One Martini backbone bead per residue (centre of mass of N, CA, C, O) as a GRO file, in nm:
protein
  192
    1UNK     BB    1  -0.561   1.278   0.968
    2UNK     BB    2  -0.353   1.481   1.076
    3UNK     BB    3  -0.229   1.294   1.289
    4UNK     BB    4  -0.125   1.084   1.092
    5UNK     BB    5   0.056   1.269   0.915
    6UNK     BB    6   0.234   1.363   1.150
    7UNK     BB    7   0.345   1.081   1.224
    8UNK     BB    8   0.476   1.019   0.953
    9UNK     BB    9   0.668   1.259   0.954
   10UNK     BB   10   0.819   1.187   1.220
   11UNK     BB   11   0.923   0.912   1.129
   12UNK     BB   12   1.079   1.018   0.886
   13UNK     BB   13   1.264   1.211   1.039
   14UNK     BB   14   1.393   0.994   1.227
   15UNK     BB   15   1.501   0.798   0.998
   16UNK     BB   16   1.688   1.055   0.865
   17UNK     BB   17   1.882   1.073   1.083
   18UNK     BB   18   2.207   1.057   1.209
   19UNK     BB   19   2.136   0.801   1.405
   20UNK     BB   20   2.122   0.612   1.121
   21UNK     BB   21   2.417   0.512   1.028
   22UNK     BB   22   2.344   0.185   1.037
   23UNK     BB   23   2.167   0.256   0.794
   24UNK     BB   24   1.990   0.194   0.493
   25UNK     BB   25   1.886   0.322   0.208
   26UNK     BB   26   1.550   0.291   0.058
   27UNK     BB   27   1.410   0.239  -0.274
   28UNK     BB   28   1.082   0.195  -0.423
   29UNK     BB   29   0.916   0.023  -0.699
   30UNK     BB   30   0.576  -0.039  -0.835
   31UNK     BB   31   0.389  -0.294  -1.030
   32UNK     BB   32   0.035  -0.403  -1.083
   33UNK     BB   33  -0.224  -0.581  -0.941
   34UNK     BB   34  -0.583  -0.518  -0.875
   35UNK     BB   35  -0.824  -0.685  -0.646
   36UNK     BB   36  -1.137  -0.594  -0.568
   37UNK     BB   37  -1.362  -0.538  -0.281
   38UNK     BB   38  -1.702  -0.492  -0.154
   39UNK     BB   39  -1.842  -0.404   0.176
   40UNK     BB   40  -2.201  -0.411   0.248
   41UNK     BB   41  -2.449  -0.529   0.427
   42UNK     BB   42  -2.314  -0.824   0.426
   43UNK     BB   43  -2.193  -0.763   0.130
   44UNK     BB   44  -2.004  -0.900  -0.142
   45UNK     BB   45  -1.816  -0.734  -0.407
   46UNK     BB   46  -1.660  -0.838  -0.678
   47UNK     BB   47  -1.400  -0.737  -0.877
   48UNK     BB   48  -1.209  -0.624  -1.107
   49UNK     BB   49  -0.922  -0.589  -1.251
   50UNK     BB   50  -0.628  -0.387  -1.212
   51UNK     BB   51  -0.411  -0.132  -1.101
   52UNK     BB   52  -0.072  -0.066  -0.962
   53UNK     BB   53   0.117   0.196  -0.797
   54UNK     BB   54   0.451   0.263  -0.643
   55UNK     BB   55   0.628   0.394  -0.344
   56UNK     BB   56   0.940   0.416  -0.141
   57UNK     BB   57   1.088   0.529   0.170
   58UNK     BB   58   1.383   0.410   0.359
   59UNK     BB   59   1.506   0.164   0.601
   60UNK     BB   60   1.783  -0.051   0.682
   61UNK     BB   61   1.816  -0.278   0.965
   62UNK     BB   62   2.024  -0.478   0.905
   63UNK     BB   63   1.904  -0.822   0.831
   64UNK     BB   64   1.559  -0.782   0.916
   65UNK     BB   65   1.490  -0.460   0.878
   66UNK     BB   66   1.229  -0.270   0.707
   67UNK     BB   67   1.145   0.075   0.663
   68UNK     BB   68   0.857   0.224   0.523
   69UNK     BB   69   0.818   0.539   0.593
   70UNK     BB   70   0.729   0.631   0.289
   71UNK     BB   71   0.413   0.574   0.121
   72UNK     BB   72   0.295   0.550  -0.225
   73UNK     BB   73  -0.034   0.479  -0.372
   74UNK     BB   74  -0.208   0.348  -0.672
   75UNK     BB   75  -0.549   0.247  -0.759
   76UNK     BB   76  -0.735   0.081  -1.035
   77UNK     BB   77  -1.088  -0.012  -1.126
   78UNK     BB   78  -1.311  -0.159  -1.322
   79UNK     BB   79  -1.667  -0.187  -1.282
   80UNK     BB   80  -1.935  -0.453  -1.277
   81UNK     BB   81  -2.252  -0.419  -1.131
   82UNK     BB   82  -2.574  -0.516  -1.058
   83UNK     BB   83  -2.627  -0.263  -0.859
   84UNK     BB   84  -2.414  -0.020  -0.961
   85UNK     BB   85  -2.287  -0.089  -1.215
   86UNK     BB   86  -2.077   0.121  -1.381
   87UNK     BB   87  -1.742   0.163  -1.241
   88UNK     BB   88  -1.481   0.343  -1.065
   89UNK     BB   89  -1.210   0.239  -0.864
   90UNK     BB   90  -1.008   0.428  -0.627
   91UNK     BB   91  -0.671   0.470  -0.464
   92UNK     BB   92  -0.503   0.680  -0.229
   93UNK     BB   93  -0.197   0.604  -0.053
   94UNK     BB   94  -0.074   0.687   0.278
   95UNK     BB   95   0.226   0.550   0.443
   96UNK     BB   96   0.346   0.278   0.652
   97UNK     BB   97   0.615   0.027   0.706
   98UNK     BB   98   0.710  -0.327   0.753
   99UNK     BB   99   0.995  -0.549   0.715
  100UNK     BB  100   1.046  -0.903   0.765
  101UNK     BB  101   1.375  -1.054   0.712
  102UNK     BB  102   1.635  -1.167   0.474
  103UNK     BB  103   1.890  -0.908   0.414
  104UNK     BB  104   2.145  -1.038   0.389
  105UNK     BB  105   2.462  -1.140   0.230
  106UNK     BB  106   2.422  -1.470   0.216
  107UNK     BB  107   2.207  -1.389  -0.013
  108UNK     BB  108   2.008  -1.314  -0.305
  109UNK     BB  109   1.768  -1.400  -0.131
  110UNK     BB  110   1.466  -1.207   0.011
  111UNK     BB  111   1.253  -1.284   0.235
  112UNK     BB  112   0.918  -1.152   0.343
  113UNK     BB  113   0.727  -0.964   0.567
  114UNK     BB  114   0.429  -0.742   0.590
  115UNK     BB  115   0.336  -0.416   0.737
  116UNK     BB  116   0.060  -0.164   0.748
  117UNK     BB  117  -0.020   0.195   0.751
  118UNK     BB  118  -0.299   0.428   0.663
  119UNK     BB  119  -0.426   0.648   0.417
  120UNK     BB  120  -0.739   0.649   0.220
  121UNK     BB  121  -0.848   0.767  -0.102
  122UNK     BB  122  -1.165   0.712  -0.204
  123UNK     BB  123  -1.303   0.641  -0.540
  124UNK     BB  124  -1.623   0.683  -0.704
  125UNK     BB  125  -1.702   0.644  -1.055
  126UNK     BB  126  -1.988   0.765  -1.259
  127UNK     BB  127  -2.020   0.911  -1.554
  128UNK     BB  128  -1.786   1.131  -1.453
  129UNK     BB  129  -1.880   1.103  -1.149
  130UNK     BB  130  -1.859   1.155  -0.817
  131UNK     BB  131  -1.996   0.953  -0.575
  132UNK     BB  132  -1.731   0.887  -0.395
  133UNK     BB  133  -1.518   1.074  -0.150
  134UNK     BB  134  -1.290   0.920   0.087
  135UNK     BB  135  -1.143   0.886   0.393
  136UNK     BB  136  -0.936   0.614   0.528
  137UNK     BB  137  -0.840   0.342   0.696
  138UNK     BB  138  -0.532   0.147   0.660
  139UNK     BB  139  -0.440  -0.193   0.610
  140UNK     BB  140  -0.150  -0.425   0.575
  141UNK     BB  141  -0.059  -0.754   0.433
  142UNK     BB  142   0.240  -0.969   0.363
  143UNK     BB  143   0.470  -1.059   0.089
  144UNK     BB  144   0.810  -1.155  -0.029
  145UNK     BB  145   1.073  -1.121  -0.291
  146UNK     BB  146   1.422  -1.070  -0.330
  147UNK     BB  147   1.670  -0.999  -0.592
  148UNK     BB  148   2.001  -0.968  -0.654
  149UNK     BB  149   2.165  -0.794  -0.912
  150UNK     BB  150   2.316  -0.605  -0.721
  151UNK     BB  151   2.434  -0.429  -0.451
  152UNK     BB  152   2.182  -0.190  -0.522
  153UNK     BB  153   1.990  -0.406  -0.681
  154UNK     BB  154   1.643  -0.515  -0.675
  155UNK     BB  155   1.415  -0.782  -0.741
  156UNK     BB  156   1.047  -0.857  -0.734
  157UNK     BB  157   0.782  -1.000  -0.537
  158UNK     BB  158   0.438  -0.899  -0.429
  159UNK     BB  159   0.207  -0.943  -0.156
  160UNK     BB  160  -0.117  -0.778  -0.077
  161UNK     BB  161  -0.344  -0.697   0.178
  162UNK     BB  162  -0.602  -0.454   0.159
  163UNK     BB  163  -0.771  -0.241   0.411
  164UNK     BB  164  -1.065  -0.029   0.404
  165UNK     BB  165  -1.264   0.236   0.570
  166UNK     BB  166  -1.600   0.391   0.578
  167UNK     BB  167  -1.889   0.611   0.732
  168UNK     BB  168  -1.885   0.843   0.502
  169UNK     BB  169  -2.059   1.076   0.268
  170UNK     BB  170  -2.032   1.397   0.231
  171UNK     BB  171  -2.078   1.409   0.564
  172UNK     BB  172  -2.257   1.146   0.566
  173UNK     BB  173  -2.382   0.896   0.724
  174UNK     BB  174  -2.301   0.547   0.681
  175UNK     BB  175  -2.266   0.246   0.604
  176UNK     BB  176  -2.010   0.057   0.625
  177UNK     BB  177  -1.723   0.056   0.414
  178UNK     BB  178  -1.536  -0.216   0.268
  179UNK     BB  179  -1.204  -0.244   0.127
  180UNK     BB  180  -1.062  -0.503  -0.066
  181UNK     BB  181  -0.713  -0.578  -0.170
  182UNK     BB  182  -0.536  -0.749  -0.415
  183UNK     BB  183  -0.178  -0.743  -0.441
  184UNK     BB  184   0.030  -0.782  -0.738
  185UNK     BB  185   0.389  -0.729  -0.765
  186UNK     BB  186   0.645  -0.553  -0.906
  187UNK     BB  187   0.986  -0.498  -0.779
  188UNK     BB  188   1.214  -0.223  -0.710
  189UNK     BB  189   1.538  -0.184  -0.548
  190UNK     BB  190   1.726   0.080  -0.387
  191UNK     BB  191   1.996  -0.012  -0.214
  192UNK     BB  192   2.170  -0.153   0.074
   0.00000   0.00000   0.00000
């Protein structure tokens, strides 16, 4: 995990260096719905919907590439499962991503696809007690559209599928747990 965090820091440092004078700084904030599912022992348990919030800092290079250099997000959902009973699942994710799209000045609409990597701290809580709290590797993919409100403010909608997994709990090896989350969010972007 330390190697991952070091690489995120180095990418962030390089992105905000003076050599990126041809790039525009971008900051985003988002809020939306999170619909999780948990997979273990070849069984998938679909969860109830919850919420997600997040933000990112990055750079936009030309008309087609936006790098979300540093991204932080949190999601939480109350679950009621026949096997596990009632519990809350939440995840704090730190990562980086890239958006490929049409960000030029020729239109007020800017569709894009996105991909990202990160580390996710997953927490399962039942009856006020942490049942499992572990870090895992996360990848995500999706797309969205932004609409220019002004020259420096855009609003839009975004969909992402996020997947992360871990294979130990409290330092003890377990059968791999994979958590998949569908995120649908409203987003506001500043800069560009």
